[in-house]
TIMARLUM-331673 format. One record per residue (C-alpha): residue in one letter; residue number from 1; y, x, z. Coordinates in pm, whole numbers. Layout:
BEGIN
res,n,Y,X,Z
A,NUM,Y,X,Z
...
***
This chain:
BEGIN
res,n,Y,X,Z
M,1,1685,-1272,189
A,2,1926,-1013,67
T,3,2100,-1100,-279
T,4,2201,-775,-410
L,5,2188,-388,-385
K,6,2450,-329,-636
G,7,2602,31,-633
R,8,2346,133,-347
D,9,2155,462,-343
V,10,1784,443,-266
I,11,1740,791,-99
A,12,1487,685,204
I,13,1270,375,244
G,14,1460,341,595
G,15,1778,256,416
L,16,1639,-70,308
T,17,1593,-389,522
K,18,1317,-612,512
D,19,1522,-863,319
E,20,1614,-599,69
I,21,1252,-492,31
E,22,1147,-854,-33
L,23,1422,-875,-271
V,24,1260,-598,-474
L,25,943,-724,-467
A,26,1024,-1075,-587
Q,27,1243,-927,-861
A,28,938,-711,-970
A,29,726,-1017,-979
R,30,977,-1191,-1224
F,31,975,-894,-1422
E,32,619,-858,-1457
E,33,599,-1214,-1566
R,34,866,-1207,-1796
C,35,724,-898,-1972
Q,36,409,-1075,-2056
E,37,649,-1284,-2275
A,38,860,-1044,-2408
R,39,818,-652,-2411
E,40,1203,-594,-2383
L,41,1456,-774,-2194
D,42,1814,-770,-2286
L,43,1946,-712,-1923
L,44,2104,-367,-1935
P,45,2213,-307,-2279
G,46,2438,0,-2314
R,47,2344,124,-1972
V,48,2192,463,-1936
L,49,1940,619,-1683
A,50,1954,1006,-1626
T,51,1615,1139,-1513
L,52,1659,1467,-1327
F,53,1314,1624,-1254
Y,54,1310,1966,-1088
E,55,939,1932,-1000
P,56,669,1801,-1231
S,57,621,1442,-1279
T,58,432,1212,-1496
R,59,400,852,-1337
T,60,740,841,-1177
R,61,947,978,-1471
L,62,755,784,-1722
S,63,745,456,-1545
F,64,1136,490,-1474
E,65,1203,561,-1829
T,66,988,276,-1944
A,67,1146,36,-1707
M,68,1456,128,-1829
H,69,1372,76,-2201
R,70,1207,-255,-2103
L,71,1545,-358,-1956
G,72,1728,-284,-2280
G,73,1897,32,-2156
D,74,1873,396,-2264
V,75,1755,717,-2107
I,76,1856,1068,-2101
S,77,1635,1328,-1931
V,78,1596,1672,-1791
A,79,1217,1720,-1729
E,80,1105,2006,-1477
G,81,1484,2083,-1469
A,82,1484,2367,-1258
R,83,1387,2587,-1561
S,84,1602,2392,-1820
S,85,1920,2297,-1646
S,86,2212,2461,-1491
V,87,2069,2441,-1155
A,88,1869,2733,-1275
K,89,2201,2911,-1307
G,90,2289,2807,-925
E,91,2477,2507,-978
T,92,2452,2273,-669
L,93,2284,1935,-696
A,94,2585,1762,-584
D,95,2794,1925,-863
A,96,2523,1861,-1116
T,97,2507,1491,-1029
R,98,2891,1467,-1029
V,99,2876,1583,-1399
V,100,2599,1372,-1484
S,101,2759,1060,-1347
S,102,2995,1085,-1616
Y,103,2701,1029,-1873
A,104,2493,786,-1720
D,105,2517,462,-1498
V,106,2218,555,-1257
I,107,2020,870,-1175
V,108,1677,913,-1056
Q,109,1614,1281,-927
R,110,1284,1437,-795
H,111,1322,1793,-633
P,112,1111,2009,-404
A,113,1345,2038,-111
V,114,1360,1774,162
G,115,1709,1613,177
S,116,1793,1709,-177
A,117,1832,1341,-290
Q,118,2109,1299,-22
E,119,2271,1606,-152
A,120,2269,1473,-497
A,121,2423,1136,-382
S,122,2693,1326,-202
G,123,2827,1428,-532
A,124,2722,1140,-770
T,125,2963,859,-848
V,126,2676,618,-967
P,127,2375,519,-766
V,128,2118,790,-698
I,129,1730,693,-657
N,130,1504,933,-497
G,131,1204,1018,-704
G,132,1055,1235,-447
D,133,1214,1519,-212
G,134,959,1764,-153
V,135,745,1650,157
G,136,1015,1412,262
E,137,1017,1075,111
H,138,931,881,-197
P,139,1082,520,-130
T,140,1013,377,-497
Q,141,633,465,-450
A,142,631,283,-133
L,143,791,-27,-289
L,144,545,-14,-575
D,145,260,46,-301
L,146,386,-284,-104
Y,147,400,-465,-429
T,148,35,-377,-510
I,149,-89,-449,-157
E,150,76,-804,-162
R,151,-105,-858,-507
E,152,-432,-718,-422
R,153,-448,-898,-66
G,154,-230,-1199,-99
T,155,-3,-1091,194
L,156,171,-791,379
N,157,130,-935,720
G,158,-85,-781,989
L,159,-308,-588,760
R,160,-544,-295,870
I,161,-464,9,636
G,162,-611,339,655
L,163,-402,631,522
V,164,-633,918,430
G,165,-611,1286,329
D,166,-282,1514,336
L,167,-69,1318,577
K,168,126,1621,672
H,169,265,1702,317
G,170,235,1342,172
R,171,572,1194,100
T,172,425,882,-30
V,173,231,816,295
H,174,544,907,481
S,175,748,639,322
L,176,464,388,298
S,177,396,382,665
R,178,751,324,736
A,179,790,58,474
L,180,481,-115,627
S,181,631,-144,986
H,182,829,-463,894
W,183,484,-652,875
K,184,315,-514,1178
P,185,-7,-346,1053
V,186,-255,-159,1213
L,187,-225,185,1064
T,188,-537,441,1095
F,189,-432,785,989
V,190,-734,980,858
S,191,-707,1364,821
P,192,-798,1702,941
P,193,-582,1802,1234
A,194,-432,2061,1044
L,195,-296,1790,797
A,196,-201,1507,1039
M,197,83,1284,1006
P,198,384,1449,1157
A,199,428,1341,1522
E,200,787,1227,1479
I,201,661,959,1223
S,202,379,840,1442
E,203,614,779,1730
E,204,876,628,1525
L,205,628,376,1428
R,206,491,314,1786
K,207,817,236,1893
Q,208,864,-28,1629
E,209,548,-153,1787
V,210,311,-82,1504
T,211,-51,2,1625
V,212,-131,348,1507
N,213,-472,517,1535
E,214,-559,883,1457
T,215,-895,1018,1345
D,216,-1081,1249,1120
D,217,-1368,1016,1070
L,218,-1340,838,730
A,219,-1646,615,732
A,220,-1547,483,1062
A,221,-1191,412,951
M,222,-1338,230,631
R,223,-1545,-21,832
Q,224,-1207,-122,1013
C,225,-981,-147,717
D,226,-862,-401,467
V,227,-685,-114,235
L,228,-772,238,220
Y,229,-461,456,80
V,230,-630,801,-43
T,231,-421,1086,-108
R,232,-509,1442,-255
I,233,-489,1782,-70
Q,234,-168,1904,-222
K,235,-222,2257,-319
E,236,122,2329,-429
R,237,257,2268,-61
F,238,21,2541,91
A,239,178,2897,158
D,240,-172,3031,222
P,241,-427,2945,-83
A,242,-731,3036,170
E,243,-621,2739,402
Y,244,-594,2509,80
D,245,-964,2600,-7
R,246,-1065,2534,347
L,247,-921,2176,334
K,248,-941,2071,-22
G,249,-1283,1883,5
S,250,-1216,1720,352
Y,251,-1281,1388,212
I,252,-1437,1257,-108
L,253,-1485,865,-145
D,254,-1764,768,-386
R,255,-1923,432,-477
A,256,-2233,473,-217
L,257,-1972,522,84
V,258,-1783,194,-18
E,259,-2071,-1,-51
R,260,-2234,118,286
T,261,-1916,79,493
N,262,-1684,-197,343
P,263,-1756,-353,-2
E,264,-1444,-569,25
L,265,-1197,-277,61
T,266,-887,-248,-172
I,267,-875,116,-252
M,268,-539,278,-367
H,269,-402,617,-464
P,270,-73,732,-571
L,271,-235,972,-822
P,272,-302,1226,-973
R,273,-647,1231,-813
V,274,-839,1572,-792
N,275,-1184,1500,-643
E,276,-1106,1279,-357
I,277,-1211,957,-538
A,278,-1532,991,-762
A,279,-1508,828,-1096
D,280,-1808,591,-983
V,281,-1560,415,-760
D,282,-1329,290,-1064
S,283,-1556,7,-1171
L,284,-1539,-139,-830
A,285,-1348,-465,-798
G,286,-1146,-326,-521
A,287,-1053,-4,-675
A,288,-672,-66,-756
Y,289,-500,258,-827
F,290,-478,213,-1186
R,291,-321,-142,-1135
Q,292,-111,34,-878
A,293,29,280,-1125
A,294,101,7,-1379
N,295,285,-177,-1111
G,296,539,95,-1096
V,297,692,-26,-1419
W,298,776,-382,-1280
T,299,895,-241,-935
R,300,1133,32,-1094
M,301,1266,-242,-1336
A,302,1364,-433,-1026
I,303,1528,-130,-844
L,304,1725,-29,-1165
A,305,1847,-381,-1224
L,306,1951,-455,-868
V,307,2140,-115,-815
L,308,2328,-204,-1141
G,309,2401,-550,-1043
E,310,2173,-761,-1226
Q,311,1851,-968,-1169
L,312,1644,-1235,-1298
***
């Protein structure tokens, strides 16, 4: 297993080896255990996290900020910074992160443009963590998703996992499918044809000897899966509102459907949900999405500590 990520950027999940991912997951488990005993760990005193969010966020920003506070560090923040930072004046992301590097020890950035995290890292002199770059990637979400799957199912090896919804625009499913490739899953992509997983990702997975199935039949896919990862249809990614309206109700998961097809299913969602998972699913034992959101704190504690050269 890898022993350090000190000084590393976390831009795309493909930038981490299987050993490095397992290091993050192991550290996350230790942080979860330790935080049951003490709400704050004195691991990063005097260290500062800068959160630069040029796109709305609740879970990613707050879980990173909570993680840093739990580690004993401090946070400076620009929320939805496209309106409230110098980037609105035309400053490049590379210049912005070069400046912020003199204020903070690590930077988390979210931005609507694919490739923006790499641009930010090119100017920074401290580690940059990608909190989501448009429809590109969301590597820390993939790490907390892996942690959740392992917690819920007891293993990552050889699972049958269905990814449902807006697979075209969904950076969470782009990163998760790539991350899962290390454990040789059977992946079933469930979407309307217009929202299919990008072909280059499917081809990349098949070259890694991952079994990939594609369908628009949710019920049939559910019968064959251990884990169902549901995503919302992302209104903000559509140039044509009429196209969004046509597709927005493509899949709705309710309790009756789960009980009819696969009562043992583990159900995940990166949140926020709109109407794709009915509230009557929440009380099912396999409904893991709120536990999944909570796992973001432990996983992001692990990432922050490791890139800053600390671990338990």
